[in-house]
N, C-alpha and C positions, 0 to 999 in steps of 0.2 A: 395394913400387910399388902404387897403385892398380890394381884390376882392372876391366875394362870386358867386358859382356857382350855380343855380337852375333848378331843374326839377320836373314840376307840372302834377300830374297825377291826373284822377278820374273827377268827376263832376263838374258844374260849382259852387258849393257852397265851393268845395274843391280851386277853382280857386280864389274866393275871399278869401280865407285865404292866399291863396299863395300873393295875392297882398299886404293883412294887413301886412305881413311877410317882405316883399321887401321893404314897405315904411318905416316901423320902423327901417330898416336896413340902409337906404338911409339917413335918419335922423342922424342917428347915426355915418355916414361917409365912410358908405361901400358901395363899387362899385359891379355894377352886372357884372359876367365874362361870355361872350358868348359860353365859350369852357371850358371843363375840363382843361385843359392844363396851362391857365391863371389863374385859381381859386386858392385861398389857403385853400378852403374846398368847398365841395358840400352839398346842401340839397336839400333831395328829399322827397317832399309832396306826401304821397302816398293815393292808394285808397285799400279797403280791403272788398268790397261790394260782389263782386262774385267771384269766384275761378280764372276765366281770370285776373281778376284786381290784385288779390293778387299775380299770376305768374308775371305778368307785373311789378310790384312794385319790387320784389324779383329781376328780372332781371335787372332792371334799378339801384338798388342797388349796385349789383355786377358788373355792368358796369363802375359805379359810383366809387367803390373802386379800380379796376383795372387801371382805367385811371388817378384819383386823388390820392387816398389813404386815404384821410380825408374826411369821409362823416356822415351828422346828419340826421336821419330820421324823420319824422313826418308825422301827417296827420291820416286817420282812421286805416289804418294797423299799425299806432303806439300803437295801443291801446294793441295790443298783442305783448310788448318786447321780451319776451320770446322766442318766435316763431321767430320773425326777429334774435335775436342774435344766434339762433341755426342754421341758414341758415348763418348769416354773422357775426361771434364773432367780428371782427375788426373796426365795426361802432364806432363813439365817442358819440354818444347818440341818445337815442330814445325819443320821445314826441307824444303824444295823438293828435288828432284834437283839434284845436282854442287853442292851448295851446302856445300861441305867446312869453309871457315872459321866457317860458322854452327853446325855442328854442334860444332868443337872448341870454339867461345865457349861453347856450352851445356854440354859435359862439364867445361869449366874452372870454370864458374860452380858446378857443382854437385859435382865430385871434383876440386879443385885440384892439378896435377901436382906431383909431386917427383921431377924427374929426375937421373939420375946418369952425367955424361957418360962415366965411365970404364967403365961396364956396359952403358949403354943405347945401345949402337951400332948403327945400323940397315944391315941387309945392302943392297947397291947395288941389288937387285930389290926391294926392300920387301917388304909380307906379301903372299903369294899364297892364295887360297882354292880354286886349281886344283891339280892332280896338277904335280909338277915339269917333267914332260917337256912339256907344253904351256900355253900361255897366250893369253888374249885381249889383242889390241892396239886400243883404241879410239883411230880417228883424227878423229872430230868427234862433234859433241853437236846435238842439235835436229834440225830439219827444214823444208824450204820448202813441202812438199805440203800441201794441205788436204783430204787424203781424208775423206770425209763420216762415215766409219764409226772414225775414228782420233782420240784427243784428245791422242796424243802431243805436235804442236806445242805445245798449250796448257800442257803441262807441261814440257816442255823447251827451248821456245822455237824461234827460227829455225836453221836451219845456221850452226854454228860450229867450222870447222875448225880442227885443230893444226897450228902450222905442221910441215912437213915434216921439218926437222932435228930437232924434238923427237920425232915420233914414230918416227923411225930411232935416234935416240939410246938412247930405252927399248928397242926393237927390239932394238938391238945388247947392252945389257945383259942382257935376257932369254937371249939366245941364249948369252953368256959364262956365265951363270950355269947353264946345262945345258939351256934349253928347245930342244926339238926341232920344235915345231910353234907357229906363230903363226897365231891366228885373228883376220881383221881385221874388227872390227865396227863399226857407227855405224847411224844410222837410214836413211841412204841412201849407200853407199858409192861409188856413181859418182858421185856430185854434190861429192865431196871436193875440195875447194881453190875452189869456185866464189864462196864467201863471201870469200876472200881474192885473188880476182881472179889466181890461177894464179901467186901471187907465188913469188920463187925466194928461198932461202934456202942460205948456206954449208952443204957437208957433204962430208967429205974433204978432196981437193984441189982441189973444183971447186964446184958449185952443184947443188942438185936443187929441181925445180919443185913445188909444191903440187896436184899433179895426180893422179889414182889410176893412171894409167899410168906416170909417172916415178917414184912412192913405190912402187908394186909392183915396177918394175926394180930399186930399189935394197934393198928389203927380200929379192927373190930372192937376193940376193949374200951373204947373212950365213950362209947354210948349214944353214938350216932349212926344214921346209916350211912353206909360206905358203899359208893358205885364204881366200877373200874370199866374205863373208857381206853380205846385205840389199845387190844389187846390181840397181839397175832397169837394163831393157835400153835404154839410150841407145844411140844411134850408135856414140859413139866408145867404148862397151864392145867392139866387135868389134877395136878396136886391142889389146885385152888378149890375145885369143886366140891369137895366134902365141907368145905367151911362155907360155902354157899348153901349147902344143905342143912345145915344146922342152925335154926333161927337164934339160937343163943350168941352166935359168932360175931353179928354185926355187918356182916358181907351181905350184901344183897344179892340173890341170885338172880343176877344180870351180868351179860358179857356182850362188850360193843368191840365188833372184831369186825375191821375193814377188809373182807374177802375181796372184793373187787371184782373177779369173775372167777368162773369154775372149770374153763376147759385148760387143759394142759399147754397148748400151744398159744394160747393167749397169755395165760400166765408167765410163759417162757417170755415171749415176746415185750411182756411187762416187766419181767427181771423180778417177779414176785418170789417171795420164799415160802412159795405153801403150795400145794396140788390139790385140786378140788375133790379127788376120791378119798385122799387122807384125810381132809377136812369132814367128808361126811362121816368117816369112821370117828374121828374124833369128837363130832356131834352127838353121834350114839353112846358113845363112852361117857360124855358128860351127863345126857339125859337119863342114862341107867343108875348114874349116882344121884343125880338132882332132878327129878322129875319136873319140878316146877321152874326150872332156870329159864330165863327170858334171853333171848339171844337177836340182837340188832345188829346191821352191817352196812355198806354201802357198796354199790357196784357201777363199774362202766359200761357202758354200752357205746358200739360204734369205735372200739379201739383200733388203730390202723391195723388192715389186714383180719380183721374180724368177718369171717364168713357166715352166711345164714345157718349151716348146719353146726357152729360153733355158738352160735346166739340160742340156737334150740337146744344146746347142750345146757347151756345156762338156764333156760327155763325149765328143762327137765329137772335140773340141779335143783333150782328152787322150790319144784314140786316136792322133790325127796326129803330137802332138808327142812323145809316148813318153818322159815325165821318168823319170828315175832314181828318185828319191826325192820323194816326194809327202806332205804334210800338209793336213789339211781341217778348217775349223771351223763349227760351225753359225752363222750370225749370231745376235747378241745386241745389245739395246741396251745402251749404257753411258752413264753419266750425264756429259751436256756435248756428246755426239756429234750431229753435225748431222743422220745419218741417223735418228734418233730420229722426228723429225718427218714423215718418208716417207712416202706412203699405201701402201696393198696389204701391211701386213707379212705374213709367210708363217706360217701354223700350224706349232706344234711336231712335230705328227704328221708334215706335209710335209718340213719341215726333217731330221728322223730319218730318213727314206725316201730324201731325196735323199744325205743323207749315206752310209749304207748303200752305195747303187749306185754313188755316186762312189768309196767305199774299197773296194769291189770290184774295180772296173775297174783302180784304180792297184795294188792288191795284184797283180792277173796280171801287170800291166806289170813290177812290179818283180820278181816270182818268173821270168819269162821271160829277164829281163836277168842276174840273178844265174845262172840255171841256165848260162846262155851262158860263166860264167867258170869253170865246173867244168872241170879240166885244165890251166888256166893258172898259169902263176905270176906271183904279184903280190907288190909290196911292202907289208908292214905295219908298222903301230908298236905297240908292246904297253903295252896300257893297265892292265891288272892280272893277277896271277899268285895263283889261290887256294890253299888250304891243300891241296888234292889235284892240282895241278900243273897245273890247267888253266888256260891263257892266253886272256885276252881282248883282241884286237886290233882295229884298224882299219886298213882299205886306205886309199889317198889317196883315194878315191870317198866317205869315210865321215867326217863331223864327228863328235865327241864329243856324247853325249847326245841327238842328234836322229836320226840316222842308225843303220845297223846295224853289226853286229860281226861278226869273223872269230875263230873258235875254235879253238885247237890243244889237243887232250887228252890228247897223248903227246909225251915227247921235250923236254920244258922245262925240264930240270934247269940248262942254261946259259944261260938267258934273263933277262934283267932288265928290269923297268918302265922304259919310254922307249927300248929297243932298237927299232931298224929294222931287220927281217929278210926275206928271201924265203920265200914259203910257195906250195905247190902247193893249188890248191883241189881238194876231194875231193867236196864235199856242199853243196846249196843247200837253202834255203827261201824263204820268201815276203820275208824282211828280211835274213837272217844267212847267213853262209857257215861252213864248217869246212875245215880244212885240215890239211898236214902241213909241217915244215919242209923248204925245199927242199935 
């Protein structure tokens, strides 16, 4: 069988694209190569969201060309083919994000397939690039927002939701194959179904509406943890919180919400669809309904025009919001973003100072919240067990790769990756926990 090398860069949404491409290649008789040397060509799924990601993508393309010579480029940076060819003119083809058929056409042209239907049978779950016990579930592509710092809508287009029954069928197959946690992703999860006018689709013995509330309710019935990412704080999100407050629903009490800032003037310059004061009201309402809810978010400091007063507003807002998990980025220009043209850009020194102050406060909040968990018994999912028997786990309050971990140092002989077990928390740091099996 022909062997194809594959490099996947960027966010979980790009990872899902990579899994789709690899699954289709597998079904057509191609094999995945673990090295450049053994591959007949290499596909690089790129990221183009920020300058650092663009530079990494170009570097990996160059490395693949040097080590292999035959390279197909896809993904977000692929939306700028002239820019890529300017740096690497010898690539075989360039396609944009989620253009699976164009990628397959380019592969077929360079390395014709030779499928054997008797041995090239594709598992029901396709090819997965995540551990077997959790999987990303992409429910839509694109975004209708026009945030000035973001070029994702230019790369991935407007919101395009998948039919609810298609999402549920994929989720069902994943759970049947042993997946214990479904991580729901998109560019704007709470807007799911808007483009479809919340149409209904046949599912099971009835119908299901293409709406995040209905979809979440049905996903929760499949028997896996369900975690929602990239949720904008629209009013209807409040309807999800009772599900999260019900342990039997399957929907984890966890919301990943990209607030980005708190000050109304900064949000206006960003062209963000939210206001800091209203989000505090929503956070209070969510916690009234579900006191144990975990809230994670990301923020940008040093956005063009951000004053010290506006930044202090963000610090005060964070004090009041008491978010559980927080990430922060220093603003940087991205090719094609409208924010590049805004006046009063903030100096690198000021951006670094604000980032340091922000993270110091966020770290203190995280440390206090985790310390409060010492002595409690929590459910965790086992992600890894190393050769010394130390188990790396996550509570329901922690998403893989972006949040903290809970470590079990002893008594892990009977554990396996993917197990969900009860643990007594014995120790806490700023971001992680340690505990023992209950």
